[in-house]
Residue, then its C-alpha position, 0 to 999 in steps of 0.5 A: x477500513x482504510x489502509x495507509x501505505x507509507x511502508x509500501x513506498x521507497x521509504x519503507x521496507x516492504x518489497x513489491x511481492x509483499x506489498x501485493x500480499x498485504x493489499x490482497x489480504x486487506x481486500x479479503x478482510x473488507x478493506x475499501x479505501x487505500x490512502x495514497x498521499x503524495x507526500x509518501x514518496x514516489x508513485x509506487x502505490x499507484x503502480x501496485 
């Protein structure tokens, strides 16, 4: 399962706490790949 993270970036509307909730839920559901393309914005996804 893949999680794209455009909405987690500075362009999106998700704050850091909510982003972490999403990531934890993704992991609990068996997610195993987080897509972090450079074109999504700054580097917040790498921080999280």
